[in-house]
N, C-alpha and C positions, 0 to 999 in steps of 0.2 A: 502493497500501499504505500503510496506516494503522498508527502504531507507538504505543502508548497511551505517554502520559510524563507524569511525574507533574512536571516542571516546566510542565505545560500550555502546550507549544511554541507562539509566534504562525503564524501560517499562512504567514511568512516562514522562519523556522523550519523550517517542515514539508517547506517544497519545498526548502531548502537541504538538509534530511536526505536527502529523495528522491533529490535529483540526485547529492549525492556514492556514497550508496549505489549507484546503478543504473550509475554510472561506477564502481565498487568491484565489483559483481556483472559488469559485461559486458568490463571491460578489463582490472582488476587481478588477481583472482582467475584466470583464464583464463593469463593471464602468470606466475603465479605459481608454479602446476603444470606449465607447462613447464619454468622455470626450475630447479626441485625436482629435472625427472627430467634435465635436463642434466649436461656434467661442470662441472669450475670453469674450465676453457679456454675455455668455448664460451660461458658464461654473462656473458662479461667482453668478448665480441667486437662491434663495435660497431653490428653487424646484429641482435645478440639482443632478446629482448622485453623485457629490462631498460630499454636505452636507449628501445625504441619505448613504453614506458609513464613514464618519464621524463619525455620530452618531452611527451607529453599532460598529465602532472600540470603542467608549467611553464606551459603555455599555458591550463591553468586558474589559476595564478596559487596552487598550492599549497605551491611554496617559498617563499610571499611572506605565510604567516600570521603570522608574527610581527613582519613590516615596520610600524611604525609609519605610519599614513594618510599622515601629510604627507610622507612620504619615497617616495610612491607604492603602499602597502600595501593591500591590503581593509580596508574601515573594518568590523574586524569585533569582536563581544563576547567575553568569554571564552568563553562558552557558544556560543557559533557556532564560534569556534577546536575547541571541544572536541567538537563534533558531527561536525566534519570529521575531525579525526582518530580518533575511533571507528569510524567508517566506513573509514577507512583500515585502521585495524588489524583490522576484519573481512575486511576483501579479502586483504591479505598484512601479515603482521609483517614481514617482511624488506623491502619495498618500502616501508612506512610509515616505516620506520626510517631507508630510504636518504634520503626527501625530508624526513626529519628531519635527520640528519647535516648534510644539504645546506646547510641555513639557517646551521651555527653559525658557520663562518669569516667569512658574508658579513654578519648580521645582528649580529655584535660588532663588527665594524668600522664599521659603519653608527651601532652607539649609541655605541663608545669611541673609535674610530680616530682619525688625523686627515683634515683634507678630501682632503689629496692621494691618500690608501689610498681614501678612497672613489670617488673619480675612476678610479682605476686599474683597482680592482677591483668596488666594490659595485655602480655604473651598470650594467656592463655584465652583471653578473649579474642585475641589477633586470631587464633587457630580453630577458634570454635566453631562447628556446625551444628551441633545439637541441641543449642539452646541451653545451654549447660550455664552461661554467664550471661547475662539480659539486664539491663541498665535501664533503670528511669531517673526522673530529675524530681529532686524534692525541694520546690520552692513556694508555693501558696500554704497558708494555714488560715486557720478557724478565723483569726482576727485580721490576716492579711490576705488582700486575694493580689487584684492587679498593680494596688499599690507597693507592691515591692518592686516594680521596675520603676517606681518616681523617685525611689529613697534616695538616689544617688546625684540629682540633680533641683527638686521639687525644692522651693524654700523654707516649705514649711515641712519637710522629713521629719524634723526632729518633733513635732505634734500627732505624727504617726502611729506612736505605740511602741511598748518593745515586741519584741519577737517572741514566737510562744516555741520553738526549739532554741533552748541555750546548748553552750558547749562552754565546759570548763575546762581548761588545761590543769594537769596533773604532772607528774614529775617523766613518768614515762607513755603520754598518750593524752587521750580527752574523754569527756565524758559526757553525754549524751540526753537533754531530757526534754519532752515535750511533742508535741504532735504538729503531724502537716495534714491538709485537710485532704476532703475526700479527690479530688479533683488531679489528683496525682497522677500523670497519664502511666500507664503500664505499673504502676505500683503493684497489684493483685497480681501479677505473674513475673516479677523482677528478681532476680536473685542479688544485684548491688542500686545500691543509692546514690547519686551526685548529690548528695544534700548542703545546700544553705541554713547556716545555725548562726544566729547572733552570740559571740561572746559572752560571758556570764555578767563584767562589769560594763559591758558599753554602754553607750549611751542610747542607742537605736536601732533599728535592722540593718541600717549598711554599716554598723560596726561586727562586721562577721569573718565566717571562713568557710570554706569550699572544701568538702572533704567524701572520702568515699567509702559508704559502711555497707557492709554485707548484712542482706537482711535475715539471714539467720544467724547470725549475732543473738547471744542473751540479752535480752531486754528488747528487743525488736519483735512488734506486734501488728498485725496488717488487720484494719477492718476490713467491712463488707464491702463488696465489690457495689461500684452504683451503677443504680439502674436508670440510664441517662437518653435523653431523648434523640440525639443525635450524637453520631461518632461513637456507637454501640460495640462496633468491631475494635476498639483499642480499648482497652479492660481500664476503668482507673478507681481510685481506692483511697482511702489513708493510709498512715504508719504512723505509729504509734515508739518511742521512744523513751524506755524505763531503765536510767542509767546505763546506758548502751556504752561500754568501752572499745575506742579501736587507738589502734598505737598512732604513734606520732607520725609516721609516714605514710600515715593513708590522710592525713591534711596537703592536700594539693594546693592551696593558694591559704595564707595565714593572716591573719589581723594585722596588714599594713595598707597602704596607699594602694596596693598595686590590686588588691580588694574589687575595689571599686570599678577601676578601669577595664579588668577579668571579666566581671559581670555585664560591665558595660558592653562591652566586647563580644562578650558570649552571646548576649540578645542582637548583636548585628547578623551572626549567623544564623540564630534561630529564626529571625524577622526574614531572612533571605529562602530561610527553608519552607517555612510556614506562606511564604508569597508563593514558591513555587507549585507546593500541594495545592494551594487555592485555586491558581491558574489550570492547574490539570481537574480538579472539581470542578470550575468552570466549562471548561471544556468539554468535560463529560457531560453536563446536562446540556449543553448547546447541540452536540452531536443526537443527544437524542431526542430532543424537541426537533432537529432539521428532519430525522428518519421519520419521527411521526408525522411531522407534517407532510411530507412528499407521498405517505401512505394513506394518510386519514382522508378520507371524501366527506364534507360539507356543504351544502349549500351546491350540489351539483358538480363538484368540483373539488380536485386536491388542495388543502389549508394552504399549502405554498403557491396557489393563483390566488388568494386574498391578499388585498395591497396592505391590510393592518399586519398579518402574520409575516409576510414580506418585509417590513419595517421593522418588527419585533425581532425576524431572526439577522438581520442584517446590523442592527444595533448589537445585539447581543454578540456576533462578529467582532465589531469594532471593538469592543468592552476587553475581549479576551485578547488582541493583537496589542493594545497600548497597552495590557497589563504585564503581557508576557514581556516586551522587550522593556519596559519598566525594571521588572523583578531583574530580568537577566544583566542590565548593566549595573543595575546594584551588586550585585552577587560577582560579578568578575568585580568590583571595586573592592567589594569586603572579602574575599576572598586572596584578593592580592595583599590585603595588607595585612590579613592574619596569618594564610596558610603559607603565602610564599615569603613573603620580604619580612615578617613575622617583626612589624611595627607598632600591631595593634593601636591603630589609627583610624580603622576606619569609621566614617561618618554616621553617626547614627541617626540624625535628621533622615538621612536618605534611605538607611535601611527601615527603617519605622514605616517611612513611607510607603514604600514598597509593598508593607506587611497589610497595612493598613489598607492601600487602594485597592490590591489582589482581593483582598475578604471582602470587599464591599462590591466588587465586580463577582466576585462568585455567588454572594448573596443574590444579587439584584439579577443576575443570567439565569441561576436556580428559580427564583421566583417566575421570571417570565417563562421560563421553561414549562414549568407546570401549569402555568395559566393556557399554555397553546393544549396541553392535552385535556383542558377541561376538566371532569370530574373524573374520568381515568386516571387524571395526576394525584386525587387523593387516595386511589387504589394500592394498595402497596403489591397487586400486581405489575407494577410497573418500576423501575427502577428512580425512577424522577421523583419519588413520593422519600425515598430515602437521600437521595440527593441533595434535597432541599432542607430535609433535616439535617442533615451535616452542615450544609451551608450556613444555615441558624448557628449554629454549633459553635462555630469558626469564629465568629464575630465577637466571641466571648474566650476562645480557647486561645492560649498563649498571650492574654493581655486583651482587657476589653479594646476594642478600635479607640473608645474614647479617651482611655490613658494613654495607649501607644500616641495619640495624637498630643496631648500634654506633655508627653517626654519628646516627641519631637520638635515641639512649637519651643520647648527650656531651648534646644540645642540650636533651632533658629535663631532666637532671640539674641544667644549667648555668642554664636560663633557663624552668623550666615555669611559677612565679609571674611572669614578666613581661611585658607587654602589649606587648614590643617584642622587635625582633631586637639582640641584644647585640652588637654588632661589635669591643667590644674582646676575644673570645672566640679572632677570628678575628685578628685584625690585630696583635696583643701581640707576637707573634712575633719581630717586624720592628720593635721600638722604636719 
């Protein structure tokens, strides 16, 4: 199948796109539909379609997309990473997000952690094809949701309150106490968590550490699986930490000025990923609507012959194309700054805007696509109903679009005229 692309993809890129799309169509999407219709408890069983897909993705090295080639990752360009992520998002937003958060503990340990941690956890994860090592990202808490994303730039961050998960340093390690909320993607199925925790005597949640916590450690407890409206194929749930001890070398980023820079740049990477997934979801909804409108006859002719439907389809196409190239360009910038040059000065305003725009487009396109289906769009017999629910969830997932907009606005106000990322805005809190 040919895919017109303004970037005029090379033959290698075209083949890559076709291979990933085939995998998404034949493996990911059917599994996502099954998972969507299963109970929360059934989804996380070891023999569920979730683990079947995860194992196959790991065999194809999709968990290594952000691993530098010198450490065994595939030698990919930003465009090639984007191509893979859009196709995964086309197949399933939930499963794409799951393979995304799987990388967060281990890739950050590889980039910033001590050699001992790399030997303990990262190398086994890199070689794992049976999902024996599976990561999640512990950010949100009962008292702190998307405001976590604002804590480094917002001038009122000191009023946000203390963190729920507290880390206390001991002579030979750290002790963790507290709870992460029910919205931790992959928590019910993960083996390790990339955890953000406030230090015991810190002023606010931005006084923190990023550490790796084995979820079979003493004192760790998983809550029930959340029964969500959308993204049901990507399990979410609570994590509880009751005097959980981790060794010193499991702390990837200590409570220093770099912690804020690290978190801010990590959000640049995740924003690009969520933007690519959102474009894939939007494209999936558009293609379902286009196929249906070509086949469905009403008023004596196919829907595509009606001018109002033609206009809707064009507008959906326009939105997807603009979102795709905005996210691609942003990903090229972010990946160069973080993964290639390792200067960690990618522009937050652009990465946040790319995610926000793509999320909005995904919902708008899914909404119009469902409208084209009419009453059939409300039926679970058609996948457009699931895509619509996923697109609605996406406006909240990985940070609400409102909070992401506030964070981007603060960066615009502080740094718009500058041709570099001003880290003083982030690290100044630490003195």
